[in-house]
C-alpha positions as CSV (number, residue, x, y, z in Angstrom):
1,M,2.1,-20.3,-27.4
2,K,4.3,-20.4,-30.5
3,S,8.0,-21.0,-29.8
4,G,9.1,-17.9,-31.6
5,V,7.0,-15.4,-29.6
6,R,9.3,-13.0,-27.7
7,A,9.0,-11.2,-24.4
8,I,11.2,-8.7,-22.6
9,G,11.9,-9.5,-19.0
10,V,13.2,-6.9,-16.5
11,A,14.7,-7.7,-13.1
12,E,17.0,-6.0,-10.7
13,S,19.9,-6.5,-8.3
14,Y,21.3,-3.9,-5.9
15,R,23.9,-3.5,-3.2
16,S,24.5,0.3,-3.2
17,E,22.5,3.5,-3.8
18,D,21.8,2.4,-7.4
19,S,20.0,-0.7,-8.6
20,T,21.1,-2.5,-11.7
21,L,18.2,-3.4,-14.0
22,A,18.7,-5.9,-16.8
23,A,16.3,-6.4,-19.7
24,A,16.4,-9.7,-21.5
25,V,14.6,-10.5,-24.8
26,V,13.7,-14.2,-24.6
27,R,11.7,-16.4,-26.9
28,A,9.0,-18.8,-25.6
29,N,11.4,-21.7,-26.6
30,R,13.9,-20.2,-24.1
31,V,16.3,-18.7,-26.7
32,V,17.9,-15.5,-25.4
33,D,17.7,-12.8,-28.1
34,G,19.1,-9.6,-26.6
35,L,20.2,-7.8,-23.4
36,A,20.3,-4.3,-22.1
37,F,21.3,-2.7,-18.8
38,D,20.5,0.5,-16.9
39,T,20.3,1.7,-13.3
40,C,17.6,3.4,-11.1
41,T,17.9,5.0,-7.7
42,V,17.4,2.9,-4.6
43,G,14.5,4.6,-2.8
44,G,13.9,6.9,-5.7
45,T,11.1,7.4,-8.2
46,D,12.8,6.7,-11.5
47,A,12.1,3.0,-12.0
48,T,9.3,3.6,-14.5
49,E,11.5,5.9,-16.6
50,T,14.4,3.4,-16.5
51,V,12.2,0.5,-17.8
52,V,10.9,2.7,-20.7
53,S,14.5,3.6,-21.5
54,L,15.6,0.0,-21.5
55,V,12.8,-1.0,-23.9
56,D,13.6,1.9,-26.2
57,R,17.3,1.0,-26.2
58,L,16.5,-2.6,-27.1
59,D,14.4,-1.4,-30.0
60,R,12.6,-4.7,-30.3
61,E,9.1,-4.2,-31.7
62,D,9.0,-8.0,-32.3
63,A,8.8,-8.6,-28.5
64,R,5.1,-8.8,-27.8
65,Y,5.1,-8.6,-24.0
66,L,7.0,-6.8,-21.2
67,L,7.4,-8.8,-17.9
68,L,8.6,-7.0,-14.8
69,A,9.8,-8.7,-11.6
70,G,7.6,-7.3,-8.9
71,I,6.2,-3.8,-8.8
72,A,8.5,-2.0,-6.2
73,P,12.1,-2.7,-7.0
74,A,15.0,-0.8,-5.4
75,W,13.3,-0.2,-2.1
76,F,9.9,1.0,-3.2
77,N,10.9,2.7,-6.5
78,L,7.6,1.8,-8.0
79,F,6.8,0.6,-11.5
80,D,3.7,2.4,-12.9
81,L,2.3,-0.4,-15.2
82,P,-0.4,1.7,-17.0
83,A,2.2,4.5,-17.8
84,I,4.8,2.0,-19.0
85,R,2.2,0.2,-21.1
86,E,1.2,3.4,-22.8
87,R,4.8,4.4,-23.6
88,V,6.1,1.0,-24.7
89,A,3.0,0.1,-26.7
90,R,2.6,-3.5,-25.6
91,P,1.1,-5.4,-22.7
92,V,2.9,-5.1,-19.4
93,L,2.8,-7.8,-16.7
94,S,4.3,-7.6,-13.2
95,V,5.0,-11.0,-11.7
96,A,5.6,-11.4,-7.9
97,F,6.7,-14.6,-6.3
98,E,5.2,-14.3,-2.8
99,D,1.7,-13.7,-1.5
100,S,1.2,-10.5,0.5
101,E,-1.3,-8.2,2.1
102,G,-0.3,-5.3,-0.1
103,L,2.3,-2.5,0.0
104,E,0.5,0.3,1.8
105,P,1.6,-0.6,5.3
106,A,5.2,-0.9,4.2
107,L,5.1,2.4,2.3
108,R,3.6,4.1,5.4
109,E,6.5,2.8,7.5
110,A,9.2,3.9,5.1
111,F,7.9,7.3,3.9
112,D,5.8,10.3,5.0
113,G,4.7,13.6,3.5
114,D,4.9,14.1,-0.2
115,A,7.2,11.1,-0.7
116,L,4.5,8.9,0.8
117,D,1.6,10.6,-1.1
118,D,3.3,10.3,-4.4
119,R,4.1,6.5,-3.9
120,L,0.6,5.8,-2.7
121,A,-0.9,7.5,-5.7
122,V,1.2,5.4,-8.1
123,Y,0.5,2.2,-6.1
124,R,-3.3,2.7,-6.0
125,R,-3.6,3.1,-9.8
126,Q,-2.0,-0.3,-10.5
127,P,-4.0,-3.2,-11.9
128,E,-5.3,-5.8,-9.4
129,R,-3.0,-8.5,-8.4
130,R,-4.2,-12.1,-9.3
131,P,-2.7,-15.5,-8.5
132,V,-1.6,-17.7,-11.4
133,S,-0.9,-21.4,-10.8
134,L,2.2,-22.9,-12.4
135,D,3.7,-26.4,-12.2
136,G,6.3,-24.9,-9.8
137,G,3.8,-23.2,-7.5
138,T,1.9,-19.9,-7.6
139,V,2.9,-16.4,-8.8
140,Y,1.0,-13.2,-8.5
141,V,0.4,-11.1,-11.6
142,R,-0.7,-7.6,-12.4
143,A,-1.4,-6.9,-16.1
144,A,-1.9,-3.7,-18.1
145,G,-3.2,-4.3,-21.6
146,L,-4.4,-7.9,-21.1
147,D,-7.4,-9.5,-19.3
148,P,-6.6,-11.9,-16.4
149,D,-7.0,-15.1,-18.5
150,E,-4.7,-13.7,-21.3
151,A,-2.1,-12.6,-18.7
152,A,-2.1,-16.1,-17.1
153,A,-1.6,-17.7,-20.5
154,V,1.4,-15.5,-21.2
155,V,3.0,-16.2,-17.9
156,R,2.5,-19.9,-18.3
157,G,3.7,-19.8,-21.9
158,F,7.0,-18.3,-20.8
159,T,7.4,-20.7,-17.8
160,P,8.5,-24.1,-19.3
161,E,9.5,-25.3,-15.9
162,G,9.9,-24.1,-12.3
163,G,8.1,-21.1,-11.0
164,R,9.8,-18.2,-12.7
165,P,9.0,-17.0,-16.3
166,E,12.1,-17.5,-18.5
167,P,12.5,-13.8,-19.4
168,L,12.6,-12.9,-15.7
169,R,14.9,-15.7,-14.9
170,V,17.4,-14.6,-17.5
171,A,17.1,-10.9,-16.6
172,R,17.6,-11.8,-12.9
173,L,20.8,-13.7,-13.7
174,A,22.1,-10.9,-15.9
175,A,21.3,-8.2,-13.3
176,R,23.1,-10.0,-10.6
177,A,26.2,-10.7,-12.8
178,A,26.3,-7.0,-13.9
179,D,25.9,-5.8,-10.3
180,R,28.7,-8.0,-9.0
181,R,31.0,-7.0,-11.9
182,F,30.5,-3.2,-11.8
183,V,29.5,-2.6,-8.2
184,G,31.4,-5.5,-6.6
185,G,31.1,-7.3,-3.3
186,E,28.4,-9.6,-2.0
187,G,26.5,-7.6,0.6
188,G,23.1,-6.0,0.0
189,D,22.1,-8.2,-3.0
190,T,18.3,-8.5,-3.0
191,G,18.5,-11.7,-5.1
192,G,18.1,-10.0,-8.4
193,D,14.3,-9.7,-8.6
194,G,13.6,-7.3,-5.8
195,S,11.6,-10.0,-4.0
196,A,12.5,-8.6,-0.6
197,D,10.1,-5.7,-1.2
198,A,8.9,-6.1,-4.7
199,D,5.1,-6.5,-4.3
200,R,3.5,-7.4,-1.0
């Protein structure tokens, strides 16, 4: 991948009823080229809209890809990858960092009625999750707008070392810093990428 290719990474951190989302524009050579912040509701249904708003606010048509940390940030506030892909007009990849059996059992434990049905409908229309091997281990990728081989090449191209693509690493750091600054305290932090419940 050419060093000047850009991607937007989105990651979160939360310690209250709102989750701080950071979007970072990062080049394949690890140069950071822009940041934006917003919030979504913990346990809500507005994460997809928040991501679209972040991309719109950045106004970076030169960023070819959008990478999301996980698929269910902010306690199952699901990202809808096909819907985001249609609205941001570029490929969207969700990257999770742990293997899992899937989210349906956890969703059924946490919700019922219409809240469960709505989340299951979103979850079931997401692209298949596929493992991608990196030097630092394995990540699990869903992709809207790219075939599996292309998606794996993008993830590897933005992961010069370790097991976390650089746009997501920078976004994670930014989200955690913003959350600490504007929400305060140390309790409740998910680690900035929603990995506690991001995509099982």
